[in-house]
Each structure stands twice: as structure tokens, then as C-alpha cells.
N, C-alpha and C positions, 0 to 999 in steps of 0.2 A: 800912383796909377794915371794914366795919361787917357782919359775919356774922349779920344779924337772922335769915335763914331758917332757921339752925341752932337757933334757941331752940326746941326740940321739946315740944310737950304731953307729959304723962306718958303718956296713950294710945297716942300715935304712936312711944313705943318699941316697940311690939308689932310695928310694921312692919320688914321685913326690908331695908327701903330705906334705912337708918342709914347705909348706904355714903355717902350725900350727905355726912354730918356729917364722916365720917372724911376725903373728899376735902376737904371745906371747911377742914378744920384742916390739913391739908396744904399747901392754898395760903395759907393764912395765915401759918404759920411759915417756908415758903421763899420768902415774899416776892413771890409770882406775882399779878400782880394779875388779879383776876377780870373786871373789865371789858376787860383784852386778851387774855383766853383763854377761862376756863369760862364755859358757858352752863348755866343752870339750869332746868329746867321741874318744877313742880310741878302737881298737878292732882288733881281726884277723880271718879270716876265714878259717875253717878247713872242706873244700870241694873238690869234686874230681876234679871238674872243675872251677877254679877261673875266675872269671870277670875281664875285663881291668878295669871297673870302678863301683862304687856301690852308689847308690841312697839314700838319706834320704828324706822322706815324713813325713810331719805334718798332723795333723788333723785339718781339717777347715770345720766347720757347716756340722759335720757329713761324711765327705769324707776325704780320704787321697789325698794330693794334693804334688806334688814334691816340695822339700824346696832346695835341693843342691846335687853336685855330687862330689865325691872324687875318685882318683885313686887307685888302690888297688896294692901293691907291691908283688913281686914275691912269697914271703913267706907268702902273704894272708894278711899281716897288712895293715890298714885303719886309718882314723882318719877325724873327722873335728873339727873346732872351730867357734863356731857362738855365737850370742846373741839371746837367744830365746825370741819369743814375748810373751809367758807366759807361766808359768808351765803347763804340760801336756804330751799327749802322743806323739809320735813320732813312725816312722817303719825305720828299715834298709833293704834295698833290696826290690826284686820285690814281685810280686804277691806270696801268699802262702809261705812267709818269716815268720819264726817262730820269728822273732827279732822285738816284740813289746817292746818299752822300754818308761819309764818315765823321764821326764827331768826338773829339778829344774834349773833355772837360777843361774849360780855362780859354778857350780859343775864339778867335774871331773868324768868321766864313763870310765869303760874297762869291756869289753866283749870279750868272744870267742863265735863264730857262728858256730853250725854244723847243720847237714840236721834234726837232732833230735830237736834242740832246741838251747837255749841261756844261756852261762855261765856268770853268775854274778862274776868278781873277784873281785869286792870292797867290803869288809866285812862289811862296814859302808851303803851301799846302799841298805836299807832294802824296799824300794821302788820297784826295779826292783827284789830283791829276792821273793817278794810277787807277782809279776807279773809274776814271774817265776812257783812259785808255783800254782797261778791259772791258769796257762797254763797248768801243768801237769793234772788239774782236767777236765776243759773243752776239752781238746785235746780227751778224750774217746769217746766225740761225734762228736767233732769238725773235727777230722781225716776222718770220712764218709765224710764230706761235702767238703775235700780238694781232694776227689777223691783218697785217701792214701787207696790202698787196696779195695777188692769188697765186701763192707760192704752194708748189707741189713736190713730191719727192724728186719729181725730174729735176726741177732747179735746185733741191736743197742737198741731196743725197751727194753730187758732184763736189761741192764744196767743203763738207766734213773733213777730208782729210789735211786740208791745209788750215782751216780752224783749228784741228788739232795741234799742228805744228807750230802755229802763231801762239796758242796756249801755252804749249811746253815751253815755248821760247819765252813768252811772258813770265811764267813762274819760275824759271830758272835764272832770268836778271832781276828778279825783283827785288829791290834793296834800297828804301827810303830812310832809311835811319831810325824809324818806329819797328822794331822786331817784333811787338804784338801784331800791329797791323800787317807786316809781311806776312806772317805766319796764319794770321787769319784769311788773306786775300788768297794765300796759295790753295789753302783748302777749299776756299769759296769758288775759285775758278774751276778748280777741277770737279766740285760738286755742281757747280751750275751747267757746265759743259756736258756733263752727262744727263743732268734733270732735262734740259732743253732737249735733247735729241730724243727721248722717251717722250716728253709732252709733246713732240712734234709728232708722234704717232699717232697721239690720241685727238688730237683737233681737229674739226669739221675740215675737209678738202673736197675739192671736186672729184679728185681720184685718190685712192690710198695705193700703196704697194702690196703686193703679196709677202708673205714671211720670207719666202725664198729669195726675194730681191732686195732685202736690208743688207747695207754693208756690213761686212765682218766685223767692224767695231761695235756692234752691238752685243754681239755673243762675247766679245773679247771683255767688253766692261761688265756684262751683267753676270758673268761667270765668277768675277772677284768677290771677295768677302766684304760684305755692305755694313756700314753704320755700327762700326765697333765703340765710337764713342758719341759724345752728346754736341759735338762741333756744329753739327747741322743746324741745331735750335738757336744757333747765332746768326743764320741767313735768314733773308727776307723771303725765300721761297722753300724754308727748310723741311716742314711737314709735306708740303707737296713733291719735295724731292723722295721722301720716302714713300709716298702713295704711288706716284708715277713708276718708279722702280718695282713695287709689288705688282702693279698693273701690267707691267712688261713682261713680269716673270708669269702671270696667268696666260699670257700670248702664247708663251713656250708651251704652257700645259695644255692650252687648246688645241696646239698641233699635234699632241699626244692622244687628242680624243677626250679629255678631261673636262668636263663642265664646272662652269664657276658655281660656287653656293659659297654661304657665309663661313660654313664650317672650315672650308678650303682656305676662304680670305685669313682666316683665325691662325691656320695651322701654318700657311705660308708666313705671315708675319713673326709668328715664333721662331719659326727655323729660319729665316733670312735675314731678319735684322736682328743684329748681334748684341745690341745695348737694350738692357732692359727698360729704361727709362723711355727711350724711343719706341719700343715694343708698345707702353702704356700709352703714350701720347696717340699713337696711331690707331690702338685697338677702342681706347675711348673715344676718340673723335667720329671713327668710321663704323662702330659697332654700339657701346653704350649709349651715345649720346644720340642714336637716331631711335632709341626706343619710344614707345607712346604710351606705354603703361607699367606699373609697378608690377608686372606679372613674376610669374616662375621663371620665366625665360630668361627675364632680364635678370632677375635675382642670380640665377645660376651663372650667367656672364659676368656679373659683377666680383661674384666670389671667385670664378676663375681667373680673373684679370688682375686682381687684388695683388700678386707679386709683381706687378709691373706698375702699379699707382704709386709711386714711390715719393715724390717730391709733393711740398706742402701745396704746390700751384696746381698740381693734377690734383691733389686730395680735393681742393677748394673746389675746382670747376666740376669735378664729380659730383661733389655734394649738393652744389648749388642747382645742379641739372635736377640730380634726384627728387630735390624738393620739389621741382615743377611737375612730376609725374605722380608723386604721391597723393593718395587722398586720405591719407590716415585715418583708414578704415577698420573696421573689427577684422582682425586676422593677420593685417600687415605687420610686417617686421618694424620693430620699434627703432628709432635714431639714438643710437648710444649717446649718453652724455655723462660729464663729470661734474664733480664740486669738491670742496674741500671740507673736512671735518674740523672741529673745535680745535683738535690738535696738529691741524696741518696736513694730514694723509688725505691724498686723491683718491676718490671713489669713484667707481663708474656705475651706470645701470646694469652693465652686463655682468658685474659682480655678483648679481643676486641670481644669475639663471638659475633654473630649479624652485624658484619661490615666486608666489604671486606678490607683484610690488605695486603698492599705493603709492604715489607721488603728491606731495602737497606742496605748491609753487606758492611762497607768500613772502611778507616782510614784517618787519617790528613796526612798522609806521601805519600798517594796513588794518583799521579797523574790524572790518567784518571778518579778515583772517585771524584774528587773535580771538574773535568770537566764537569761532570754530574750536579753538584748542580744546576746551574741556569735553567735547563731543569726541574728538579725536583721540584724547586720551583712554576715554572710556573704552571706544572701539579697539584700541590695542589692547587694553587689558582684557577684554572679551576675547580677541582673538590671540591671546597669548598662549605659545607652545605649538602654535598651527604653522603651518609653512606660508606665512606671509610676512613680508618686510615693509614698514613705513618710512618713508623717506621724506624729511620738510627739507624743501630747498630754497632756501633764502634769497631774494632777490635785491636786498638791500644794497645801498651804494657803498662801493669800496672803502669810503670814507668811514661807514658806521660799522665797520666789521668787528670794533672792539664791543659797541653798542649791542652787535648780534651776539657775540659771545657771552655778555653779561645778561641779556635778556634770555638765552636758553638755560642758564646755569640757575637765575633767579626762579626762573617759573618751572624748573626741574622736567624741560621736554624731555620725551624719552624716543625710542625709534633712531634712525640716522639722520644726524642732523647735517645738512651740506649748506656751504655759501658759495654763489655763483661768481664768476670772476668779472660780470659787468653789468650787473642790475639787469635791466629789461632786454640790453644785448646779448647775455649769456647765452650759450648754444640751446640750452633747453628752451628758452623763448624763442629766439629765431625759428629753431626747427619746428617748434610745434605750435606758433604762431600764437604766443602767448602775450597780449598787450593788456590784462586786465586780472587781477588777483581778488580774492582766492580762485586758483584753478588745480582741479585734482586730475590725476592722470592715472589709469589704471592699466597694469600688464601682466599678461599669463605666465606661466611657468617655464614658456620657452622665450620669453623676452617679445611676445609679439602684442599689439596693441589689443586692448580690450574696449576701451574708449579713451579719449582725448579731453573729455568733458562729463567726468563722473559727477555725480549726485554728493552734495557736501557731507561731511560725517554727521551733520545733525539730521539727515535725512535718512531713515531706516532704510532705503533702497540701496544707499552704499553698502550697507553688511549683505543684504542678500545676494547682490553682485558680487562681490568678494568672494562669500560662500559657494557661489554656484562654479566658479573657477578653481576652487580648493577641492572639490569631488574629482 
């Protein structure tokens, strides 16, 4: 491997981005191939005012999310060295930055960034040269949406036909030798063209067109089937494109005298966005995640949207948000959790719907936990034959799994014995904010919370509480 990019000039030693040199040397000495993993981005900002730091963003699920930061040298130089998760779009700089780039793992990139755009210095970098070419086309409309200049429909509507022709010619002639990139950019160019058209209508202007004054292209594009695949999630404007398209459909409804409502918004999304995963992202971001309380209205929506919240990322985002609005109060629906039995079978809280459930969160190393075992056994015996289930949920470390199994056998523990997957990082601890044990949780027959801090078995009040909910 030839680490030519590490031959730093003397003045570049002032840069705090010399971590590139360190990482590069590690790569060299460990025998890891740069072509197979690390990507290097070098560049220079030619701006009137230079920032101290420069952010790199990655596209994830149709949005840009922070990836990393680097220090900017006094001469505007900057650099990144990282292992991309996948081939795709990144952005350099903050909002309205022109620096949208395409990164292939294992390649080196070199750019100059100015207020007008990005200059690709590597002659072999066909992907980013094509991205720059596309930017010069779409910016004839996009500049108005970035509020660069006071453009109204009087200036923008006349140029739309020419931009559409340029777009079509660009797509038909796209051939870089990277078929994955070519297919990506063809789809992105078409989607961005349409997105910027809709976006233009909803940005603040000194004057707005009447609906009847809109060019025919709006009717032609909006009447097509939309979002049949998740391709748009690979674009840095992806979820905004979905939202803008639906917003435009609302304006058509408005011409018919229909008033906007959240119910209409939900209905239009489900009917007009063809891909279920995209429905889920839009409904979650624009409906569920705007809730203030974990009330019945929220729970009803969450249940209706369940068929569209399909991916792990969607479920994780939904779950994390839900924890922020829950109070874990009496009557609130319990958060489901699971663990494995001594025999390796997975069991969940929801498996015991129809019975009152007492959960003992404990560990074999916990003295106070073990002190409660005799009282817990006695309570189980007194409640035998009644509609109550006793779950003992161990948060021992994974390495102590066999120790737990032996303890369960030696102590002849009854009830349902479950083992958590990650000690105090197990979902039951994270969701119910358990950072100290023993901890007792009590749920009613519908799976709703009675309390997440119940009395201990040695306290007679626990038996009274359980019996109250058995009636």
C-alpha cells in the first residue's frame, strides 16, 4: 500500500487533523487494505469565514445524521478517515452546504468547497463529477428553495421545462462504469426534481401562484404512483420528499373544499404512499412522535400504525420516543419484555395476559435479593391455584449464566425463572429504569402497570396489593 496522502507538508503539521496520519500508519502496520475498508476525504474550504470544525453527515433512513467532525486548519484544509458502513451519499458541512458527495469504501477523495459548489479534484472520481453535474442542473430550481435571492414563481415556472429536459438528458446519458451509482443517481435525480418542484410551492415568498397558474407538470407528476420502493431512503432529502408530495396532494384536496385534519393526513399517506415501510416512517415522524402524553389517543394510533413500523430502526426509534412520554403510572400499559428459561425457551410478559404478574428483578450476587427468597417462596405457596404468576428475572452477567442455572436448581426456585440478555442493559432494566435491585414490578391481568416499585415479599403490603387485583 502506498500511503502517499500521508506525506504532509510542513505547514500542514499545524493541523489538528494529523489523526489521518496515525490511522493511516495503523492501517499500514496491521495489514488492513485501504482499498477494502478505509475511505479518506481531503479538502479545502474557500470561504469568507472559516469554521473551527467541519461536520460530516451520512444519509440514514432518508435523513442526514451526524457522522463525525474534524478540525479546519487556518488555510481551510480538512480531512476525514473512516470505514463507511456502505457505499452512498454523505454531506460535508452544515445546512445549505453544496457539498453532497458519494463515497465508495476504500477510495480517496479530494475536494475544494466554495459557496457556489464543490470542485472534484480527482479526475478518476466519476461519481462525484456526475453529482456535481447534476447539482448544476437542479440548482436552477433548488436555489430558490435555499432562499438564495428573491425568486418567485414568475422567475421559476418558466425555467421548469428546460430543467426537465436537462434532467431527462442527464439520466439517459448517465454511465460512469459504476452501475450501482448510476442506478442510484438516476433514481435520485428524478426524485429530487419532483421534490424541489413541490418544495418550491411551500417556501415563504413575496408572492405565491394561484393553483390554476401552476404548470401542467405538477398535475402530470402528482398523478403517478409514488414510493413503491424504499429507494428514497437512500437520498438525503428522502423523507422530506414523501412529506412534500403528500402536502401537495392536500392542496389538491383544498381546491375541492376539503379541510386538513390529522385523520385526512393519515388516510392520504396510507392510500398514496405505496411502500409500507415508507408509510411507517412518515406516520411515525409526523404523527406518533408529536405526541405529548402516553394517552389513549396515542395508544390507538400506535396500534393502527403497527403494520407499518416494520424495520429494526423504526421499532427502536418508536420505542425510544415512547419512553420519553411514559410515566410508568398505575393503569398505563406495561412495556413487553422477554427472557430465557433454564431450558433456553424465550418467554415474554405478554405470555401471561389474563393473570396478575409479579416480577422480581434480581441476581445471584445480590445479598438483599437472596434475603427475599424465603418470603417469595411463602407468597407463591399462599397464592397457589390463584390467577397470579411469579417471574424471577435474573440480571446476572452473561458469563454467569451457568452459575444462575445451578443456583435455581440448588435453591429449588419456583415460578417462572428467566435470564436477561445483558444484565443491567437488558430491556426490562432500560425500559423500567432499574439501576438497583431487588426491584419488584406488578402488572394486572390486562398487562397494565399496577406499580413498578412494589413492596418486597417480606412486606405484608405486597400480598394485600396482589389480592386486590385478583378480585
